C-alpha positions as CSV (number, residue, x, y, z in Angstrom):
1,M,14.3,-17.2,58.0
2,K,15.8,-18.8,54.9
3,K,13.6,-16.6,52.7
4,L,14.6,-13.4,54.5
5,T,18.2,-14.3,54.2
6,A,17.8,-14.9,50.4
7,R,16.0,-11.6,50.0
8,L,18.8,-9.7,51.8
9,R,21.3,-11.5,49.7
10,R,19.6,-10.1,46.5
11,Q,19.6,-6.5,47.8
12,P,22.8,-4.6,46.7
13,N,24.4,-2.8,49.5
14,E,25.2,0.9,49.3
15,S,28.9,0.4,48.5
16,E,28.0,-1.8,45.6
17,T,25.5,0.8,44.1
18,Q,28.1,3.5,44.4
19,Q,30.7,1.2,42.8
20,R,28.4,0.6,39.8
21,I,27.9,4.4,39.1
22,T,31.3,5.4,37.8
23,N,32.4,8.1,35.4
24,D,32.2,5.6,32.6
25,T,28.6,4.6,33.6
26,L,27.3,8.0,34.6
27,A,25.9,8.9,31.1
28,E,24.3,5.5,30.8
29,H,22.7,5.9,34.3
30,R,21.5,9.4,33.5
31,E,19.8,8.2,30.3
32,R,18.0,5.5,32.2
33,V,16.7,8.0,34.7
34,L,15.6,10.4,32.0
35,A,14.0,7.6,30.0
36,S,11.9,6.6,33.0
37,G,10.6,10.2,33.2
38,R,9.8,10.7,29.6
39,R,6.7,8.5,29.8
40,F,5.2,11.2,32.1
41,K,6.5,14.2,30.0
42,Y,5.5,13.2,26.5
43,P,1.8,12.5,27.0
44,L,1.4,15.9,28.6
45,Q,3.3,17.6,25.7
46,Y,1.1,15.8,23.2
47,A,-2.0,16.8,25.1
48,R,-1.0,20.5,25.2
49,H,-0.5,20.5,21.4
50,R,-3.8,18.9,20.8
51,L,-5.4,21.4,23.2
52,V,-4.0,24.3,21.2
53,F,-5.1,22.8,17.9
54,N,-8.6,22.1,19.2
55,A,-8.9,25.7,20.5
56,I,-7.9,27.1,17.1
57,I,-10.5,24.9,15.4
58,I,-13.2,26.0,17.9
59,G,-12.3,29.7,17.5
60,V,-12.4,29.5,13.7
61,S,-15.7,27.6,13.8
62,A,-17.2,30.2,16.2
63,L,-16.1,33.1,13.9
64,I,-17.6,31.3,10.9
65,L,-20.9,30.7,12.7
66,L,-20.9,34.4,13.9
67,A,-20.3,35.6,10.4
68,A,-23.0,33.4,9.1
69,L,-25.4,34.7,11.8
70,V,-24.6,38.3,11.0
71,W,-25.0,37.7,7.3
72,S,-28.4,36.1,7.7
73,Q,-29.6,38.9,10.0
74,L,-28.5,41.5,7.5
75,Y,-29.1,40.1,4.1
76,W,-31.9,37.6,4.7
77,A,-33.9,38.7,7.8
78,Q,-33.0,42.5,7.2
79,N,-32.8,42.9,11.0
80,T,-32.9,46.6,12.0
81,S,-32.2,46.1,15.7
82,D,-29.8,48.3,17.7
83,F,-27.3,45.5,18.0
84,I,-27.2,44.8,14.2
85,Y,-26.9,48.5,13.6
86,R,-23.9,48.7,15.9
87,V,-22.3,45.7,14.2
88,T,-22.6,47.6,10.8
89,K,-20.9,50.6,12.4
90,V,-17.9,48.4,13.3
91,L,-17.9,46.3,10.2
92,P,-18.2,48.4,7.0
93,V,-20.4,45.8,5.1
94,P,-22.1,47.0,2.0
95,V,-25.9,47.0,1.3
96,A,-25.3,47.8,-2.4
97,Y,-22.7,48.8,-5.0
98,V,-23.0,51.7,-7.4
99,D,-20.5,51.9,-10.2
100,G,-18.0,50.1,-8.1
101,Q,-18.6,52.3,-5.0
102,P,-19.8,50.5,-1.9
103,V,-23.0,51.7,-0.2
104,L,-22.6,51.2,3.5
105,Y,-25.2,49.2,5.3
106,S,-24.8,51.5,8.3
107,D,-25.8,54.5,6.3
108,Y,-28.9,52.7,5.1
109,L,-29.9,51.6,8.6
110,M,-29.2,55.0,10.0
111,R,-31.9,56.5,7.8
112,L,-34.3,53.6,7.9
113,R,-34.3,53.4,11.7
114,S,-34.8,57.1,11.8
115,G,-37.8,56.9,9.5
116,M,-39.3,54.0,11.6
117,H,-38.7,56.0,14.8
118,Y,-40.6,59.0,13.3
119,L,-43.5,56.9,12.2
120,E,-43.9,55.3,15.6
121,A,-43.1,58.2,17.9
122,K,-44.6,61.2,16.0
123,Q,-47.1,59.7,13.5
124,Q,-48.3,57.0,16.0
125,V,-48.2,54.3,13.3
126,N,-48.3,50.7,14.3
127,L,-45.6,49.2,12.2
128,D,-47.0,45.7,12.6
129,T,-50.3,46.6,10.8
130,P,-50.6,46.2,6.9
131,D,-50.6,50.0,6.6
132,G,-47.6,50.3,8.9
133,K,-45.7,47.7,6.8
134,R,-46.5,49.5,3.6
135,Q,-45.1,52.7,5.1
136,V,-41.9,51.0,6.2
137,D,-41.6,49.4,2.7
138,Y,-41.8,52.9,1.2
139,E,-39.3,54.2,3.7
140,K,-36.9,51.3,2.7
141,Q,-37.3,52.3,-1.0
142,Q,-36.6,56.0,-0.4
143,D,-33.7,55.3,1.9
144,M,-32.0,52.8,-0.4
145,Q,-32.3,55.3,-3.3
146,K,-30.9,58.1,-1.1
147,V,-27.9,56.1,0.2
148,I,-27.1,55.0,-3.4
149,T,-27.2,58.6,-4.6
150,V,-25.0,59.8,-1.7
151,A,-22.5,57.0,-2.3
152,Y,-22.2,57.8,-6.0
153,A,-21.9,61.5,-5.2
154,T,-19.1,60.7,-2.8
155,K,-17.3,58.9,-5.6
156,L,-17.7,61.9,-7.9
157,A,-16.5,64.2,-5.0
158,H,-13.3,62.3,-4.7
159,Q,-12.7,62.5,-8.4
160,K,-13.3,66.3,-8.5
161,G,-11.6,67.1,-5.2
162,I,-14.9,68.3,-3.5
163,S,-15.2,68.1,0.3
164,V,-17.1,69.6,3.2
165,S,-15.0,71.4,5.8
166,D,-15.8,71.4,9.5
167,A,-16.4,75.1,9.4
168,E,-19.0,74.7,6.6
169,L,-20.7,72.0,8.6
170,Q,-20.8,74.0,11.8
171,S,-22.1,77.0,9.9
172,Y,-24.9,74.9,8.5
173,L,-25.7,73.5,11.9
174,D,-25.8,77.0,13.4
175,A,-28.3,78.1,10.7
176,Q,-30.5,75.1,11.5
177,R,-30.8,76.3,15.0
178,Q,-32.2,79.7,14.0
179,S,-35.9,80.3,14.5
180,S,-38.4,83.1,14.9
181,D,-37.9,82.8,18.7
182,G,-34.1,83.2,18.4
183,T,-31.3,80.7,18.4
184,A,-31.8,77.4,20.1
185,S,-29.0,76.1,22.2
186,E,-27.0,73.1,21.0
187,E,-28.4,70.9,23.8
188,T,-32.0,71.9,22.9
189,S,-31.4,71.2,19.2
190,D,-29.8,67.8,19.9
191,A,-32.7,66.8,22.1
192,V,-35.2,67.8,19.4
193,I,-33.3,65.8,16.7
194,L,-33.1,62.8,19.0
195,D,-36.8,63.1,19.9
196,Y,-38.0,63.4,16.3
197,Y,-35.5,61.4,14.3
198,G,-33.7,59.2,16.8
199,W,-30.3,60.5,15.8
200,T,-27.5,61.2,18.2
201,P,-25.4,64.4,17.6
202,S,-22.7,62.5,15.8
203,E,-25.2,60.7,13.5
204,Y,-26.9,64.0,12.7
205,R,-23.6,65.6,11.8
206,H,-22.9,62.7,9.5
207,I,-26.3,63.0,7.8
208,L,-25.8,66.8,7.3
209,S,-22.2,66.3,6.0
210,Q,-23.5,63.9,3.4
211,A,-26.3,66.4,2.5
212,L,-23.8,69.2,2.0
213,L,-21.5,67.0,-0.1
214,L,-24.4,65.9,-2.2
215,Q,-25.4,69.6,-2.8
216,K,-21.9,70.5,-3.8
217,V,-21.6,67.7,-6.3
218,S,-25.0,68.3,-7.7
219,F,-24.1,71.9,-8.5
220,A,-20.7,71.0,-9.8
221,I,-21.7,68.4,-12.4
222,D,-24.9,70.1,-13.7
223,D,-23.7,72.2,-16.7
224,K,-27.2,72.5,-18.1
225,A,-28.6,74.1,-15.0
226,S,-25.6,76.4,-14.6
227,N,-25.9,77.6,-18.2
228,L,-29.6,78.2,-17.9
229,S,-29.1,80.1,-14.7
230,Q,-26.6,82.4,-16.4
231,Q,-29.2,83.0,-19.2
232,I,-31.9,83.8,-16.7
233,G,-29.5,86.0,-14.8
234,Q,-29.0,88.1,-17.9
235,E,-32.7,88.5,-18.4
236,V,-33.4,89.3,-14.7
237,S,-30.8,92.1,-14.9
238,Q,-32.9,93.9,-17.6
239,P,-35.1,96.8,-16.6
240,N,-38.7,95.9,-15.6
241,A,-37.9,92.2,-15.7
242,D,-40.9,90.0,-14.9
243,L,-40.1,86.6,-13.4
244,K,-43.2,84.8,-14.5
245,T,-42.8,86.0,-18.1
246,I,-39.1,84.9,-18.1
247,A,-40.1,81.5,-16.7
248,D,-42.8,81.0,-19.4
249,N,-40.5,81.9,-22.2
250,I,-37.7,79.6,-20.9
251,N,-40.1,76.7,-20.7
252,K,-41.0,77.0,-24.3
253,T,-37.5,76.4,-25.6
254,S,-35.4,74.7,-22.8
255,D,-35.1,71.0,-22.1
256,V,-34.8,71.9,-18.4
257,K,-38.1,73.2,-17.1
258,V,-38.0,76.0,-14.6
259,T,-40.6,76.6,-11.9
260,Y,-42.2,80.0,-11.1
261,G,-43.9,80.5,-7.7
262,Q,-44.6,82.7,-4.8
263,S,-43.7,82.1,-1.2
264,G,-46.5,83.9,0.5
265,P,-45.7,85.7,3.8
266,V,-43.1,83.6,5.6
267,P,-40.8,84.3,8.6
268,K,-37.4,85.8,7.7
269,T,-35.9,82.8,9.5
270,N,-38.0,80.3,7.5
271,Q,-36.1,77.0,6.8
272,D,-36.5,77.1,3.0
273,G,-32.9,76.6,1.7
274,G,-31.8,80.1,2.6
275,L,-34.3,81.8,0.3
276,A,-36.2,83.8,3.0
277,A,-32.9,84.9,4.5
278,A,-31.7,86.1,1.1
279,A,-35.0,87.9,0.4
280,S,-35.0,89.6,3.8
281,K,-31.9,91.5,2.7
282,L,-33.6,93.0,-0.3
283,Q,-36.0,96.0,-0.6
284,K,-39.6,95.7,-1.8
285,G,-39.6,95.2,-5.6
286,Q,-35.9,94.4,-5.7
287,L,-34.6,91.4,-7.7
288,S,-31.8,89.1,-6.4
289,G,-28.9,87.6,-8.3
290,E,-28.3,83.9,-8.6
291,I,-28.9,82.0,-5.3
292,K,-27.8,78.4,-4.7
293,S,-30.3,76.8,-2.5
294,T,-28.8,75.3,0.6
295,N,-31.1,72.3,0.4
296,G,-29.6,71.4,-3.0
297,N,-32.7,71.7,-5.1
298,G,-31.4,74.2,-7.6
299,Y,-30.6,77.8,-8.5
300,Y,-33.1,80.5,-7.6
301,Y,-33.9,84.1,-8.6
302,L,-36.1,86.1,-6.3
303,K,-38.2,89.3,-6.3
304,V,-39.4,90.7,-3.1
305,L,-43.1,91.5,-3.1
306,D,-43.4,92.7,0.5
307,V,-41.2,92.8,3.6
308,N,-41.6,93.9,7.2
309,D,-39.7,93.4,10.4
310,T,-40.5,89.7,10.8
311,Q,-41.8,88.4,7.5
312,V,-41.0,88.5,3.8
313,N,-43.1,87.6,0.7
314,Y,-41.3,86.9,-2.5
315,E,-41.8,85.4,-6.0
316,Y,-39.1,83.2,-7.5
317,I,-37.8,81.2,-10.4
318,Q,-36.3,77.8,-9.7
319,I,-33.8,76.1,-12.0
320,P,-33.7,72.4,-10.9
321,L,-30.6,70.2,-10.8
322,T,-31.2,67.1,-12.9
323,A,-27.7,65.9,-13.9
324,L,-27.1,63.6,-10.8
325,D,-30.5,61.9,-11.0
326,A,-29.9,61.4,-14.8
327,K,-26.5,59.7,-14.0
328,I,-28.1,57.5,-11.4
329,A,-30.8,56.5,-13.8
330,A,-28.2,55.7,-16.5
331,L,-26.2,53.5,-14.1
332,Q,-29.4,51.7,-13.2
333,K,-30.2,51.0,-16.8
334,A,-26.7,49.9,-17.5
335,G,-26.8,47.4,-14.6
336,K,-24.1,49.1,-12.6
337,I,-26.2,49.3,-9.4
338,T,-26.3,46.1,-7.4
339,E,-28.5,45.9,-4.3
340,F,-27.8,43.1,-1.9
341,I,-31.2,43.1,-0.2
342,P,-34.7,43.0,-1.8
343,V,-36.4,46.4,-1.4
344,P,-40.1,46.6,-2.1
345,K,-41.2,49.1,-4.8
346,V,-44.3,50.8,-3.5
347,A,-46.2,54.0,-4.3
348,Q,-45.9,56.9,-1.9
349,T,-47.9,56.6,1.3
350,T,-49.5,59.2,3.4
351,K,-47.6,59.7,6.7
């Protein structure tokens, strides 16, 4: 009983507590209450800051690891999988540089994957065999050279204000669908391209756009071929002009060697750079004027040997375009072409 009485004596009653909290002591009392709560607040605040900091470190580390993985797959393993190809479509990483112009890895893979698809699907080549690997190595070599040339041509096109319009591209696509059986539908053409080359419609348009730009640049920068074409044009316009004789005489004096040949009977819709289509508009024995091949391999002059409702037979002189290849060779010799992946140098294989 004495203990209980002592304990009650130590307990302040309600009136005493209220008397202690006055206007003068309110601030002090509030501070005591807040101070007692800070020990719960501050540890949580510090933990949240540490959590954010750790999350940033983890995120940056993950990005670095992902970048290292992609780099190793592209430049070390040379992965050609669909996933890596999609990555290069999003990230414009280079596979080479030519005179300061980046060569996109996505363009290289687009062509290489197409070549590998054709070898497997249409040539029935096992790419894991020694012969298959040699053919893939040759494909890599050809595709690397092609994308380097296209990239440099793109640089020259920007300098000279050369471009390919949507109308030009569509006209070329329409011509590609022409055949002796008529005009194939767009859906049929897309299906054939996908089956043979593994290209979607947008990828095929991209490849054709590059090809057309390459043609324009090749013609624009080749003064030697242009001057030689004008010379041959003057000789062709003379009475009784003979293409073979003209070609032989040109080759005796010119640095640029022309080619004489005959097509043999071919369909008027033959896909030969527009030559059959041009010849089909002429009469037998008639000579053409200057023709720029739509496949970009030079200037042509034709003479129709025979023509009927479906076929045409013509002889021709071809003036090749050499300036762009000469520029690329000079850049290679000057060390202005840098390739970021090793590409085997192999002789041409039979596909």
